[in-house]
One Martini backbone bead per residue (centre of mass of N, CA, C, O) as a GRO file, in nm:
protein
  168
    1MET     BB    1   9.628  11.431   7.229
    2LYS     BB    2   9.526  11.326   6.942
    3GLN     BB    3   9.294  11.439   6.705
    4GLU     BB    4   9.436  11.227   6.514
    5MET     BB    5   9.373  10.886   6.407
    6GLU     BB    6   9.514  10.560   6.307
    7GLY     BB    7   9.378  10.214   6.267
    8LYS     BB    8   9.354   9.899   6.324
    9VAL     BB    9   9.099   9.654   6.371
   10ILE     BB   10   8.898   9.523   6.638
   11VAL     BB   11   8.605   9.324   6.677
   12VAL     BB   12   8.343   9.350   6.914
   13GLY     BB   13   8.085   9.323   7.116
   14ASP     BB   14   7.855   9.311   7.348
   15ASN     BB   15   7.906   9.330   7.679
   16VAL     BB   16   8.207   9.385   7.747
   17ASP     BB   17   8.374   9.304   8.015
   18THR     BB   18   8.632   9.343   8.239
   19ASP     BB   19   8.687   9.026   8.245
   20GLN     BB   20   8.734   9.012   7.932
   21ILE     BB   21   8.956   9.223   7.910
   22TYR     BB   22   9.065   9.136   8.227
   23PRO     BB   23   9.119   8.871   8.380
   24GLY     BB   24   9.140   8.784   8.714
   25ARG     BB   25   9.383   8.573   8.688
   26TYR     BB   26   9.588   8.849   8.625
   27LEU     BB   27   9.603   9.054   8.877
   28ALA     BB   28   9.910   8.994   8.983
   29LEU     BB   29  10.023   9.144   8.767
   30THR     BB   30  10.292   9.407   8.675
   31ASP     BB   31  10.377   9.379   8.388
   32PRO     BB   32  10.280   9.552   8.120
   33ALA     BB   33  10.328   9.344   7.890
   34GLU     BB   34  10.176   9.114   8.033
   35ILE     BB   35   9.910   9.250   8.057
   36GLY     BB   36   9.869   9.305   7.748
   37SER     BB   37   9.882   8.987   7.668
   38HIS     BB   38   9.571   8.954   7.817
   39CYS     BB   39   9.399   9.108   7.643
   40LEU     BB   40   9.084   8.988   7.569
   41ALA     BB   41   9.079   8.682   7.673
   42GLY     BB   42   8.758   8.660   7.721
   43VAL     BB   43   8.713   8.656   7.403
   44ASP     BB   44   9.032   8.605   7.295
   45GLU     BB   45   9.345   8.476   7.341
   46ASN     BB   46   9.467   8.606   7.045
   47ILE     BB   47   9.448   8.917   7.028
   48ALA     BB   48   9.706   9.040   7.155
   49ALA     BB   49   9.921   8.893   6.969
   50SER     BB   50   9.775   9.046   6.694
   51PHE     BB   51   9.788   9.330   6.785
   52PRO     BB   52   9.827   9.635   6.667
   53ALA     BB   53  10.005   9.894   6.695
   54GLY     BB   54   9.762  10.142   6.737
   55GLY     BB   55   9.512  10.016   6.763
   56ILE     BB   56   9.149   9.955   6.733
   57VAL     BB   57   8.868   9.924   6.923
   58VAL     BB   58   8.559   9.770   6.833
   59ALA     BB   59   8.226   9.815   6.965
   60GLY     BB   60   7.948   9.793   7.119
   61ARG     BB   61   7.758   9.775   7.375
   62ASN     BB   62   7.870   9.826   7.696
   63PHE     BB   63   8.163   9.880   7.731
   64GLY     BB   64   8.297   9.787   8.047
   65CYS     BB   65   8.144   9.626   8.213
   66GLY     BB   66   8.123   9.584   8.566
   67SER     BB   67   8.381   9.652   8.710
   68SER     BB   68   8.594   9.924   8.857
   69ARG     BB   69   8.854   9.839   8.760
   70GLU     BB   70   9.162   9.951   8.596
   71HIS     BB   71   9.276   9.708   8.430
   72ALA     BB   72   9.137   9.730   8.156
   73PRO     BB   73   9.268   9.995   8.044
   74ILE     BB   74   9.558   9.903   8.101
   75ALA     BB   75   9.552   9.665   7.901
   76LEU     BB   76   9.490   9.826   7.644
   77ILE     BB   77   9.737  10.003   7.651
   78ASN     BB   78   9.950   9.754   7.670
   79MET     BB   79   9.850   9.634   7.388
   80GLY     BB   80   9.825   9.920   7.194
   81ALA     BB   81   9.591  10.096   7.223
   82SER     BB   82   9.464  10.418   7.104
   83ALA     BB   83   9.154  10.316   7.106
   84VAL     BB   84   8.791  10.332   7.162
   85VAL     BB   85   8.509  10.215   6.975
   86ALA     BB   86   8.158  10.273   7.056
   87GLU     BB   87   7.825  10.271   7.119
   88SER     BB   88   7.898  10.214   7.431
   89PHE     BB   89   7.963  10.286   7.784
   90ALA     BB   90   8.061  10.239   8.078
   91ARG     BB   91   8.094  10.471   8.309
   92ILE     BB   92   8.350  10.379   8.479
   93PHE     BB   93   8.525  10.301   8.243
   94PHE     BB   94   8.532  10.572   8.106
   95ARG     BB   95   8.673  10.721   8.337
   96ASN     BB   96   8.922  10.546   8.370
   97ALA     BB   97   9.033  10.577   8.082
   98VAL     BB   98   9.066  10.881   8.081
   99ASN     BB   99   9.248  10.898   8.339
  100LEU     BB  100   9.468  10.711   8.166
  101GLY     BB  101   9.458  10.817   7.843
  102LEU     BB  102   9.207  10.672   7.695
  103PRO     BB  103   9.038  10.694   7.416
  104LEU     BB  104   8.684  10.749   7.380
  105VAL     BB  105   8.429  10.654   7.129
  106ILE     BB  106   8.110  10.753   7.032
  107CYS     BB  107   7.973  10.528   6.763
  108ARG     BB  108   7.706  10.487   6.584
  109GLY     BB  109   7.714  10.194   6.358
  110ILE     BB  110   8.012  10.086   6.311
  111ARG     BB  111   8.029   9.784   6.401
  112ASP     BB  112   7.847   9.685   6.141
  113ARG     BB  113   8.076   9.810   5.912
  114VAL     BB  114   8.326   9.691   6.041
  115LYS     BB  115   8.632   9.508   6.004
  116ASP     BB  116   8.866   9.312   6.058
  117GLY     BB  117   9.165   9.500   5.958
  118GLN     BB  118   9.071   9.754   5.926
  119THR     BB  119   9.069  10.107   5.877
  120ILE     BB  120   9.064  10.388   6.100
  121ARG     BB  121   8.958  10.730   6.133
  122LEU     BB  122   9.014  10.983   6.375
  123ASP     BB  123   8.819  11.292   6.438
  124LEU     BB  124   8.784  11.465   6.724
  125LYS     BB  125   8.726  11.755   6.637
  126LYS     BB  126   8.489  11.673   6.419
  127GLY     BB  127   8.340  11.405   6.487
  128ARG     BB  128   8.492  11.150   6.324
  129VAL     BB  129   8.451  10.839   6.140
  130THR     BB  130   8.666  10.643   5.917
  131ILE     BB  131   8.662  10.417   5.663
  132VAL     BB  132   8.918  10.384   5.457
  133GLU     BB  133   8.830  10.163   5.240
  134THR     BB  134   8.528  10.318   5.192
  135GLY     BB  135   8.472  10.624   5.322
  136GLU     BB  136   8.300  10.587   5.552
  137GLU     BB  137   8.098  10.797   5.768
  138PHE     BB  138   8.087  10.896   6.122
  139PRO     BB  139   7.944  11.015   6.381
  140CYS     BB  140   8.049  11.159   6.695
  141GLU     BB  141   8.076  11.213   7.011
  142PRO     BB  142   8.153  11.434   7.222
  143MET     BB  143   8.359  11.441   7.507
  144GLY     BB  144   8.442  11.690   7.650
  145GLU     BB  145   8.628  11.920   7.808
  146GLN     BB  146   8.756  11.758   8.044
  147ALA     BB  147   8.838  11.506   7.895
  148GLU     BB  148   9.028  11.652   7.697
  149LYS     BB  149   9.224  11.758   7.908
  150ILE     BB  150   9.312  11.486   8.016
  151LEU     BB  151   9.408  11.362   7.744
  152GLU     BB  152   9.616  11.584   7.668
  153ALA     BB  153   9.794  11.513   7.937
  154GLY     BB  154   9.771  11.175   7.970
  155GLY     BB  155   9.596  11.227   8.223
  156ILE     BB  156   9.531  11.294   8.555
  157LYS     BB  157   9.818  11.304   8.673
  158PRO     BB  158   9.955  11.498   8.469
  159LEU     BB  159   9.753  11.724   8.515
  160MET     BB  160   9.810  11.771   8.819
  161ARG     BB  161  10.109  11.820   8.798
  162ALA     BB  162  10.083  12.071   8.615
  163ARG     BB  163   9.891  12.237   8.799
  164PHE     BB  164  10.105  12.198   9.070
  165GLY     BB  165  10.416  12.158   8.989
  166LYS     BB  166  10.480  11.844   8.990
  167LYS     BB  167  10.701  11.586   9.035
  168GLU     BB  168  10.801  11.241   9.044
   0.00000   0.00000   0.00000
């Protein structure tokens, strides 16, 4: 996991559930590109088509509420999201995303200050998010040592493979 990253943002609201992130009607899909092309379709069908590679989703409170299925973070990763920054996350979604290698950052107050298309810079080591266009900075919550280890390895499976010396 990179300790610093920068990307253009798409801003979504509060209580975006897993079915809005990846609607159930697409659950039978298996091609990663196709999965990513339907990400956030429950919010707006056009988000994935215009989402910039390496972009960052900025959300309000309780992002990822709803079911416990892993499809939502898988869709975000395959859409090209490098991270999600939100006021808060649903617990199971948070764990699923970290286990799949998608960095999630809790940063209170940013959703109301950043606009679609702006660029933000994440400094995970310093616990800071900066809106590049305005220079405005926000503190973010630290991830926790175990989550950092998982993300640095690229997810829970690569971490376990490295720990136990197994190859795919």
